Legacy VTK file of the C-alpha trace (Angstrom):
# vtk DataFile Version 3.0
C-alpha trace
ASCII
DATASET POLYDATA
POINTS 89 float
95.411 -177.076 207.778
97.018 -178.921 210.697
99.460 -180.600 208.294
100.490 -177.198 206.956
100.975 -175.862 210.476
103.097 -178.878 211.415
105.276 -178.410 208.312
105.707 -174.735 209.097
106.670 -175.567 212.679
109.276 -178.096 211.495
110.776 -175.534 209.130
110.892 -172.865 211.819
112.514 -175.252 214.312
115.277 -176.020 211.806
115.936 -172.339 211.154
115.880 -170.782 214.629
118.961 -170.527 216.800
117.004 -170.774 220.062
115.166 -173.682 221.690
112.576 -175.459 219.550
109.869 -175.315 222.246
109.530 -171.589 221.474
107.994 -172.478 218.107
105.431 -174.749 219.775
104.487 -171.959 222.180
103.967 -169.520 219.302
101.398 -171.806 217.684
99.477 -172.818 220.824
96.917 -170.018 220.608
95.937 -171.271 217.141
95.956 -175.005 217.708
94.901 -175.688 221.313
91.202 -175.704 222.066
90.262 -173.709 225.142
87.468 -174.582 227.574
84.202 -172.676 227.350
85.070 -171.354 230.828
87.999 -169.452 229.273
85.814 -167.639 226.729
84.653 -164.063 227.345
82.472 -161.902 225.152
85.477 -159.645 224.492
86.927 -162.492 222.380
83.929 -162.237 220.049
83.010 -164.999 217.650
85.053 -168.183 217.739
84.998 -171.711 216.351
83.240 -174.027 218.836
83.968 -177.735 219.154
82.927 -180.899 220.963
85.326 -183.768 221.524
85.838 -186.140 219.918
85.389 -184.008 216.811
82.599 -185.492 214.713
81.209 -182.407 212.996
82.251 -179.030 211.670
82.646 -176.335 214.309
79.918 -173.870 215.190
80.985 -170.325 214.301
79.701 -167.658 216.655
79.390 -167.160 220.387
77.372 -168.503 223.315
75.487 -165.199 223.224
73.971 -165.998 219.800
70.247 -166.710 219.623
70.916 -169.935 217.719
73.719 -171.151 220.074
73.374 -174.965 220.107
74.456 -175.177 223.749
76.477 -178.382 223.604
79.912 -177.153 222.477
82.562 -177.322 225.174
85.732 -175.847 223.634
86.729 -173.031 221.301
89.549 -171.827 219.102
90.001 -168.300 217.772
89.064 -167.397 214.243
92.234 -166.455 212.414
91.606 -163.605 210.020
93.974 -163.901 207.075
95.921 -161.042 205.635
94.846 -159.845 202.223
96.643 -161.673 199.431
99.569 -159.920 197.851
98.653 -158.230 194.576
99.585 -160.190 191.501
102.340 -158.797 189.392
100.956 -156.245 186.962
97.889 -155.302 189.034
LINES 1 90
89 0 1 2 3 4 5 6 7 8 9 10 11 12 13 14 15 16 17 18 19 20 21 22 23 24 25 26 27 28 29 30 31 32 33 34 35 36 37 38 39 40 41 42 43 44 45 46 47 48 49 50 51 52 53 54 55 56 57 58 59 60 61 62 63 64 65 66 67 68 69 70 71 72 73 74 75 76 77 78 79 80 81 82 83 84 85 86 87 88
């Protein structure tokens, strides 16, 4: 996934007329892990990480009954758009 994001960023930087740092700023919310201190229950479920990354993320929130308690950072869960209908459907 990160490789795809990096390729998309490169393409966007080539195509925009403004400064390239704008593209980096657009992707920060998706790619930068935030501290647990920045999470609030209004964000809902998230992907939870420890660093260095050695396992898959925990999906949920610190309010869950099965919260492991050792994750220190989170990233939002990106909900994809529905795929476009195939031609003829």
